[in-house]
C-alpha positions, -999 to +999 in steps of 0.1 A: +783+422+585+782+452+561+755+435+541+732+433+571+738+469+580+729+479+545+697+460+546+688+473+580+695+508+567+672+504+537+644+489+559+648+519+583+645+543+554+612+528+543+599+527+579+608+563+585+594+575+552+560+560+561+527+575+549+527+611+537+514+637+561+478+649+557+490+682+544+512+665+517+483+642+508+459+672+505+484+693+486+492+665+462+456+659+453+448+695+450+478+700+427+469+671+404+432+680+401+438+717+398+465+712+371+438+693+351+412+719+358+434+748+348+446+732+316+413+717+304+412+682+288+392+657+268+367+636+288+360+609+262+348+627+231+339+659+250+364+688+251+363+703+286+376+739+288+397+752+317+378+759+349+386+776+382+406+757+408+390+739+438+398+744+474+400+716+501+370+713+523+372+696+557+334+688+558+336+670+525+367+653+538+347+639+568+321+625+544+348+610+522+365+594+552+332+579+564+326+562+530+362+551+523+363+534+558+330+517+551+342+504+517+376+493+530+363+475+561+334+458+543+353+452+510+329+467+484+330+495+458+297+514+454+283+549+458+258+535+483+272+527+518+266+495+536+243+514+559+222+526+529+238+561+529+242+580+496+268+606+487+242+633+494+233+619+529+270+615+538+278+651+527+248+666+545+254+645+577+290+659+577+275+694+578+283+705+542+253+725+529+263+733+493+237+729+466+257+709+441+279+678+447+297+649+429+315+618+439+342+596+423+353+563+439+381+539+429+398+508+442+433+494+436+454+525+430+484+533+451+494+568+441+476+601+437+488+603+401+474+568+393+440+574+407+435+609+392+447+595+359+422+567+361+394+592+368+406+614+340+405+584+316+369+576+325+346+601+307+320+603+335+346+606+363+365+631+343+335+653+338+329+654+376+365+666+381+361+692+353+326+705+363+328+743+367+300+743+394+324+728+420+345+751+442+355+725+469+370+691+469+382+664+494+396+629+490+400+601+514+421+569+510+423+537+529+437+503+518+436+510+481+401+525+483+395+561+472+366+586+476+367+620+459+340+645+467+332+678+451+308+705+462+296+740+456+287+769+479 
Protein backbone atom coordinates (compact mmCIF):
# COMPACT_ATOMS: atom_id res chain seq x y z
CA UNK A 1 0.00 0.00 0.00
CA UNK A 2 2.77 2.45 0.85
CA UNK A 3 4.36 1.78 -2.53
CA UNK A 4 1.24 2.89 -4.44
CA UNK A 5 0.88 6.02 -2.31
CA UNK A 6 4.50 6.91 -3.10
CA UNK A 7 3.97 6.40 -6.83
CA UNK A 8 0.73 8.40 -6.78
CA UNK A 9 2.53 11.17 -4.88
CA UNK A 10 5.29 11.33 -7.48
CA UNK A 11 2.77 11.36 -10.34
CA UNK A 12 0.83 14.16 -8.61
CA UNK A 13 4.03 16.17 -8.20
CA UNK A 14 4.76 15.97 -11.93
CA UNK A 15 1.19 16.88 -12.85
CA UNK A 16 1.13 19.84 -10.48
CA UNK A 17 4.49 21.12 -11.72
CA UNK A 18 3.24 21.20 -15.31
CA UNK A 19 4.44 23.73 -17.82
CA UNK A 20 6.17 26.89 -16.56
CA UNK A 21 4.09 30.05 -16.49
CA UNK A 22 4.41 32.53 -19.34
CA UNK A 23 6.28 34.91 -17.05
CA UNK A 24 8.76 32.18 -16.00
CA UNK A 25 9.25 31.21 -19.66
CA UNK A 26 9.88 34.80 -20.72
CA UNK A 27 12.16 35.53 -17.77
CA UNK A 28 14.16 32.35 -18.35
CA UNK A 29 14.73 33.16 -22.01
CA UNK A 30 15.59 36.79 -21.35
CA UNK A 31 18.03 35.74 -18.63
CA UNK A 32 19.81 33.19 -20.86
CA UNK A 33 20.06 35.47 -23.89
CA UNK A 34 20.97 38.59 -21.92
CA UNK A 35 23.69 36.76 -19.96
CA UNK A 36 25.24 35.85 -23.31
CA UNK A 37 24.82 39.38 -24.67
CA UNK A 38 26.31 40.99 -21.54
CA UNK A 39 29.35 38.72 -21.47
CA UNK A 40 30.13 38.51 -25.18
CA UNK A 41 31.17 35.25 -26.79
CA UNK A 42 32.69 33.55 -29.79
CA UNK A 43 30.37 32.86 -32.71
CA UNK A 44 32.46 30.36 -34.61
CA UNK A 45 35.73 32.16 -35.39
CA UNK A 46 34.28 35.62 -34.71
CA UNK A 47 34.68 37.29 -31.34
CA UNK A 48 31.47 39.08 -30.42
CA UNK A 49 31.83 41.89 -27.86
CA UNK A 50 29.26 42.46 -25.12
CA UNK A 51 26.12 44.30 -26.26
CA UNK A 52 23.09 45.83 -24.55
CA UNK A 53 20.34 43.60 -23.17
CA UNK A 54 17.12 42.99 -25.07
CA UNK A 55 13.57 43.42 -23.75
CA UNK A 56 10.59 41.13 -24.38
CA UNK A 57 8.21 42.35 -27.07
CA UNK A 58 4.64 41.07 -27.23
CA UNK A 59 4.20 41.84 -30.94
CA UNK A 60 7.28 39.79 -31.78
CA UNK A 61 5.83 37.10 -29.53
CA UNK A 62 2.62 37.04 -31.61
CA UNK A 63 4.67 36.55 -34.79
CA UNK A 64 6.75 33.80 -33.13
CA UNK A 65 3.61 32.01 -31.90
CA UNK A 66 2.10 32.10 -35.41
CA UNK A 67 5.18 30.46 -36.91
CA UNK A 68 5.85 27.91 -34.14
CA UNK A 69 2.23 26.72 -34.30
CA UNK A 70 2.49 26.37 -38.09
CA UNK A 71 5.74 24.39 -37.89
CA UNK A 72 4.47 22.17 -35.08
CA UNK A 73 1.08 21.42 -36.65
CA UNK A 74 2.51 20.84 -40.13
CA UNK A 75 5.72 19.16 -38.94
CA UNK A 76 8.39 21.14 -40.77
CA UNK A 77 11.37 23.35 -39.91
CA UNK A 78 11.85 26.34 -42.18
CA UNK A 79 11.91 30.12 -42.05
CA UNK A 80 9.12 30.14 -44.66
CA UNK A 81 5.65 29.29 -43.38
CA UNK A 82 3.34 26.74 -44.95
CA UNK A 83 1.25 29.73 -46.09
CA UNK A 84 4.27 31.31 -47.83
CA UNK A 85 4.87 33.80 -45.03
CA UNK A 86 8.36 35.08 -44.25
CA UNK A 87 9.80 36.29 -40.96
CA UNK A 88 9.32 39.86 -42.19
CA UNK A 89 5.67 39.34 -43.20
CA UNK A 90 4.83 37.62 -39.90
CA UNK A 91 6.46 40.41 -37.88
CA UNK A 92 4.74 43.20 -39.80
CA UNK A 93 1.39 41.33 -39.76
CA UNK A 94 1.69 41.23 -35.96
CA UNK A 95 2.09 45.03 -35.92
CA UNK A 96 5.81 45.30 -35.14
CA UNK A 97 7.21 48.17 -37.18
CA UNK A 98 10.92 48.09 -36.40
CA UNK A 99 13.44 48.49 -39.17
CA UNK A 100 15.70 45.54 -38.37
CA UNK A 101 14.81 41.93 -37.48
CA UNK A 102 16.24 38.43 -37.19
CA UNK A 103 14.86 34.93 -36.64
CA UNK A 104 16.28 31.72 -35.19
CA UNK A 105 14.36 28.45 -35.33
CA UNK A 106 15.05 25.04 -33.83
CA UNK A 107 13.46 21.64 -33.29
CA UNK A 108 14.04 18.89 -30.78
CA UNK A 109 15.16 20.79 -27.70
CA UNK A 110 13.36 20.56 -24.38
CA UNK A 111 14.91 23.23 -22.18
CA UNK A 112 15.66 26.91 -22.61
CA UNK A 113 19.33 26.26 -21.83
CA UNK A 114 19.55 23.53 -24.49
CA UNK A 115 18.03 25.58 -27.29
CA UNK A 116 19.98 28.76 -26.46
CA UNK A 117 23.13 26.63 -26.24
CA UNK A 118 22.43 25.16 -29.67
CA UNK A 119 21.90 28.62 -31.16
CA UNK A 120 25.12 29.82 -29.49
CA UNK A 121 27.06 26.89 -30.98
CA UNK A 122 25.86 27.72 -34.50
CA UNK A 123 27.83 30.73 -35.79
CA UNK A 124 24.97 32.26 -37.79
CA UNK A 125 22.38 31.79 -35.04
CA UNK A 126 24.85 33.09 -32.47
CA UNK A 127 25.49 36.25 -34.49
CA UNK A 128 21.76 36.95 -34.56
CA UNK A 129 21.59 36.68 -30.76
CA UNK A 130 24.65 38.93 -30.40
CA UNK A 131 23.69 41.61 -32.94
CA UNK A 132 23.82 45.06 -31.30
CA UNK A 133 21.06 46.38 -33.58
CA UNK A 134 18.43 44.40 -31.68
CA UNK A 135 16.60 45.89 -28.71
CA UNK A 136 13.67 43.45 -28.48
CA UNK A 137 13.19 39.69 -28.47
CA UNK A 138 10.47 37.08 -28.15
CA UNK A 139 10.43 33.30 -28.29
CA UNK A 140 7.63 30.80 -28.78
CA UNK A 141 7.75 27.06 -28.11
CA UNK A 142 5.41 24.23 -29.05
CA UNK A 143 6.02 20.48 -29.22
CA UNK A 144 9.82 20.78 -29.39
CA UNK A 145 9.69 23.56 -32.01
CA UNK A 146 11.19 26.96 -31.17
CA UNK A 147 11.01 30.36 -32.86
CA UNK A 148 13.17 33.23 -31.59
CA UNK A 149 12.62 36.70 -33.07
CA UNK A 150 14.63 39.87 -32.61
CA UNK A 151 13.79 43.41 -33.69
CA UNK A 152 14.90 47.01 -33.39
CA UNK A 153 12.98 50.24 -32.94
